[in-house]
N, C-alpha and C positions, 0 to 999 in steps of 0.2 A: 370153401374157396375164399371167403372173406378172411378168416383167421390167418391164411397164407398170404395174403396180399397186405395185411396188417404187419405181418413179420418182415416181409419184404421191404416195406416202406422204413420201419424202424431201422432195419439192416443198412439201408440206403444213407437215412439220415446219419447214423453214426459214423459212416465214413466220410461223411461231407463235414461235420462239424468237428471242431478241433476238441481234442481230447484235454479235459479239464484235470489238472492235477488232484490227487486225493485230498491233499492237504495243503491248502493256500497258506503262504506267508502273510501275517499280519501286516496291514498298511499303516499300522499306527507310528507318526513319526518321531516319537518320543521313547523309543525302545532303549536306546544307549542312555546309560544313567551318566549324568554328567558329575563330575567332581568339582564344586565351586570352593574357592577359598573363602575365607572369612571377609576379605576385602570385596571380592566379587559380590558376595551376599549383600554387604552394606550398599554396593553401588546399584543393585537391583532395588533395594529398600528405598535409596534415594530416589530413583527413577519413578517408583510408585508414589512417592511423597512430593515430589517437586511440584512447583506451579509454573506454568507456562502461559503467554498470551497467544491465543490462536486467533488467526485473522480469517473473517469470513468475508462475504460480498461486501455488504455496506456496514459492518459492525465486528467488535472484537469481543472475545470472551476470555475469562481467566479460567483455566484448565488446571485440576490436579490430577497426576498420574496420567492415565489413558484417557477418560472421558469423563471425570467427575467435574462438573461445572462449579466453579465457587463465585459467588457474588461479592460487591466490593464491600458490605459490611462484615462478612465472613473474613475475608482478607485483612480488615482493619482489626478484627478480634485476634486473627492468627499472629499477627506480627506485634501486637499490644499497643496499638497507637489510640490510646485512650483519649487525648486530647482531641483527634479528628472525631471519633465515635461521639464524643460528648456534643461536639459541634453539630454533627450531623442530627443526633437524637433531639437537641433544642430545638433545630429548625423542623423536625417532623412534629414534635410536641405543639409548637407555634402554629404550624400548618394545619394541624388537626383541630386545634382550638378555633382556628378562621374558620375551618368546614362548618363545625358544629355552630358557629354562631351565624354563619349563613344559613344553614338549614333552619334554625330558629326563626331568622328574620323571614325566610320564606313561608314559613307556617304562619307567622303573625300576619304578612301580607296576603296569604291564602284566606285567612279569616277575614280579612278586611275587605279583599276583592269579591268574595262570595257574597258580601254584605251581611254577614252574622252579627257583626258588630257595626252599628249605625251611627254614622255622623256625616255632617256635609263633606263631600269629597272623599270619603271612605273607598270608594273604588279605586281612585286614582292613586291614593296612598298605598292601597294594597298591592296595586300592579307595580308600583315603583319598589315595594318592598319584596316582591318576587323577583324583579329582576336585580335589584342590588343584592340581595340574599343568594341567588343563583352566581352572580359574579363574585361573590365573596366566597361562596363554597367551593367554586372551581380554581379560585386563586389559592385557597387553603390547601386544595388537594394537589396542586401543582408545587406548591412550597413544601409540603410534607414527601413528595417524590412518590405519590400514589398513582398519579397518571403517567402513563408511559408503557412502552412494550417490555417484553421480557428481556430486552438487550440494553436498557438504559442504564446508565451508570451514575453513582455519586462522585466517583472520581474520574478525571480525565485520564487520557492514555498514558502521558509521561509519569504521571503520579502512579499508576497502577504498575508500570514497567519497572520504576524504580522500588516501590514496595516487594514486587515479586523477587526481584534480584536480591533485595535484603533478605526476605525469607528463605531463599535458596542457598544464600551464603551463611546464614545462621544453621540450616538443617545440615550442611556440608560440615560445619564446624561439630555440630550436635553428634554425627555419625562417625566423625573422625576420618573424613576422606576429603578434607578441604585440599590438601595437596596433590590430589590428581587432577590433572588438567583436561579441559574439553568434556566435561561431564553433561553440560547443557545442549 
């Protein structure tokens, strides 16, 4: 009796459920092969290599292609601005030197403040060394650009826009598509 009931239920469900085709068509959206011309391929290559400035809530980013973030130093290297790069690297070197000097002063101040090196007033000289060294180290880190969030920039927004436009124009010329309007 149970087997007959089971077959009856299966029969009822088969009447209620829609009949699925035996072979479903694939839902892949790229079934049609596109024939792209050489110019279309160059335009696609440009779109993957171009730079853009992306505006976020409180900051901006330099992006390459779809979602590749480019920092300011990389942008300067890409466009060959060696004079600006040299100045930035000079500031970083000077700032890192100040940081190391401040850390050294803090070490000497720590030795004096802990009274390992004894002389009259060594504790106060040590405390001054700790405070002065800390201030020097923080100043050096700020000058070198080591303090800041991931969205801090060496360049200001107008410089970055100018350099991005310069890079994109050179890329268009290199690819031979500078004559095509409204690519950006």
